N, C-alpha and C positions, 0 to 999 in steps of 0.2 A: 183217636182223630191229634195227627202231630198241631204244634201250635207254628204259626205263624209268627215269623220272628221280622220288626219294622224297627229298625232301628232311627232318629229321630237328631239330626245334628244342626244345631243352630242357636239364635238369641233371638231374643225381643218377642211380643204378641204373635209375632208369626207364629214363632218353633211351640209358643205357652196353646194358642187356639188352637191349630191343628193340631197338637196333640191330645187336648181334649176332647177333641172331635171322633178321634181314633179310638178312644177309651170309649165314649158313651154309644158309638153305632155298631161297633165292631168285635165280637168274640172270639175267643181261641187264636187269641192275638199275644205275643213275647213281645214288649214293648222297652227299646232301649231307647238310648240318650244318651249324645253327645255334644257338652257344651263348649262354645266358646271360649278362648283365655281369657278374655274382658268380661267375663259374666262374676260379677261377685257376689251375686248369689243378693242381692237388694235390688226392689220394685226402685227404676226411676224412673224418665220419662215415657218408660217403657216397663212392661212385667221383667220379671227377671226369671232366664228357661227354669235355669238353675234353681232357684228359690221353688219353684213350682214341682218341679220334679222329685226335690229333695220332700215333699212333704204329702206327695204321691206313692204309699209302697208296692203299685203296680207297676211300678215303673224304676227301671236297674239302669242307673248312670256308667258310665263306662269313657273308656278312652277309644282314640283313631286305633291306637293298636288292635285292640280288644276287639273292635268293632270289622276289623278285615279279616279275624280268626272264624266269624260266623257265618259255617254254611248257610248258601239260601237266602238270604240277607237281603232283605229289599230297606235298601239304605236311602235317603231322603236330607240334601241339605236346604236347609231354611233358615237364608243368612247367616251362613256358616263362614268361618274367616279361616281355613284354613284349602290348598291348592291338595287334593285328593292322586295318589294312585291308584291307577284300575286297578293293574296287576297284582295289586298286595293281596285283593280281596279275593275270598270263596265263591265270590257272587257277582253277579254281575247287572243285576237287578239295582242301577242305579240313577239314581234323580234329582235335579236342581231346580228348582223355582229363582230365576233370575228378575235382576228387579230392572227387565227393559224390553223392548218387542224385538229381540235377536232377531234377524242377524247382527241388525243395532246396539251400538252399544256394547258390548263386549265390554267386561274387566270393571271395575272400578268407579265410581263417583258419577253415577247413575241416575244421581239427583239434581246432580248441580251440569253437565254437558246437555244434554237436552234440551235445557231452559235455556245455554247459553246460546245453542247454535239454532234458536229460535223456532223450534220443534210445537205441533199445535198438539202431536199425540203421543204419549207414550205407555207403557202398560206393561206386565209380567209374562213371565213364559217359564211350561213345565218346559225343560227336554231334558233326555239322557246326559249324563257323565261321560264323557270321554277323558283323553290328556292332556284337552285343548284344555283352552278359557274362555269359557261360554260356546263351545264350537261341536255339541253334540245335535245330534240330532231333534228337533223341535215332536216335541208334543200336542198342546197343545197355549193357544196364549189367550188374554183379556186385554184386551186398547182400551182409556182414560184418555178424555181432553183435555191437556192441560192448556189452563185459561192464563190470559194476558195479567192478573194478578197473583196467579200462586207464584210460592218461593221456593227453595225445595225442603220447609218443615213438610207446607201443603204435601207433595210428591212424594216426599218418606211416606204420610201417614195412607195417600193412597196405594203405594207400594204394598204397606201392610194388608189395607184394609181387601187388595184384589187378592193379591199373594193367599192370603185365607179362604177367599171364595175358588180360586182358581184349585188350590190342595181337595177344596170339599167335592167339587166336578169331577175330580182326578182319580182318587185317592181309591175306589173300588175297582176298578178298570186297572188301574196296577195291582191293587191287590189278587183277583183277577184275571193276570197278563191278557188282557182286552185292550191294551193299547196302541194306535199306530202312530207310528213315527213316521217323519219325512228331512228328509236331510237339509240344514240348511242353506242359503242359497252364497253364491261367492259375489255377488253381486247387491252397492249398500251398505256393507259389513264396516262397524268401524270398530274400532277399538282402543282405548282409554286407559294407559297403566298407575298405577297410585301415584306414580314420581308427575303425571299427568298437569295435580292441582297441589300447589303447596299453599295447606289451607294454614298456614305458622306467617307468613308472607301472602296476602291477598293482594293484590292493587287492581283498582277499578282505570280502565284506557278512559278516557271521557274525549277522546279526541276521535268521536266515532257518531256514531247517529244515536239518539236518544232512546231508538229500539233497542240497539244493541247496548250500551252500558245499563240499560232499565236493566237487559237480562243477565248484564254479568251481576249489577248490586244482586238480582231477587234470589241466583242463582247457589250462593252463599247467604242467605238470612233462614240458618235453624236456631233459633236462641238456645233451646240446650247445649248444640253445641259449637259454633261463633255466629257473629255477624258480619257483616262491611265493613269497614269504617271509613269517614270522608273525614280531612282534616282535623282529627279526632275525634269525631261525634260516629257515633253508634246507631247502625239505618236501619229500623223495622220496616220498612215498607217503601217502596217506590212509585210511581206516577208519574207517565208522561204525560205532558202538557199541552194544552195546545197554542200556547204562544211562540211561534218565533228563536230562537237566542237572537242575539246581535251583539251580543262579547267572545271574547276569546272562550273557545271551549274550556271547560273546565274552572271557571269563575263562578264562586260559590258563594251565597247571599242567603245570612242570616234571618228568617225570619219569626217575628217574637219567640226566638228561642225550643222554639218545638218544630220547625223545621229547615228545610237548607233548600233554596232554589238554585239548581245548577247546570250551565246553561253544556250545550253539545255542538256537532257542525251544525243540528239542522232545527232542533224542539229545547226545548227549558223541558227538565225537571223538578220536580216536585218528593222531596225525600223526607220521613219521620225519625222526628231523631229518638234513641230510645230514652 
């Protein structure tokens, strides 16, 4: 029997856990791996996909150009860092798990923008890859709630968790070619580029409501990568207080060296300092 060729391209726990699932649950599979350029082969706050694959003799690690040449390949992007060209593949079985509820939040920074925009829900989407940016036909989604206290790190970990769950629910259908696809709606579709947020120069606009400022701050709280800075203080947590602001927005009071109380155009915020 001819082996089924599957290539997983990506990094972090989502790529590791989905690869483990394929190895454990499917036979007659030839599994390939393509690594992200920033995967140094060492575990960080997430597992290294490169490290995992190099410790498993059943996986062949290749580059994207090699993947283009494999006939009838099932290619699955799981937080992969490159835009691929579908016409270079000898296969049309190309899939991606995107961290948002498409058609909303195509592109980058999907941990931040749903929070900034005050969304109550986000999710993960399995879709067919075309030559657009996250514009391919939809296959399946899992929706989850964004709580008022969630920050970028919380949302990212939810994306990983539900991305793995979505993969496990759909991979058998992909292998058996039993998936159903629907075209993405042109309505409520949004896109944000890599340059839409400058993480090296994060600025908080306090001339907004407490809800808006709170969303700005928690959208950038991801301790492994960065923390928002207010008056030289790194912020770990934000909370909207019941007390109304009586002074100019952006005025700051230090409380016991561990918290900042900040005024906005309506209510005060309590910010926890690192």
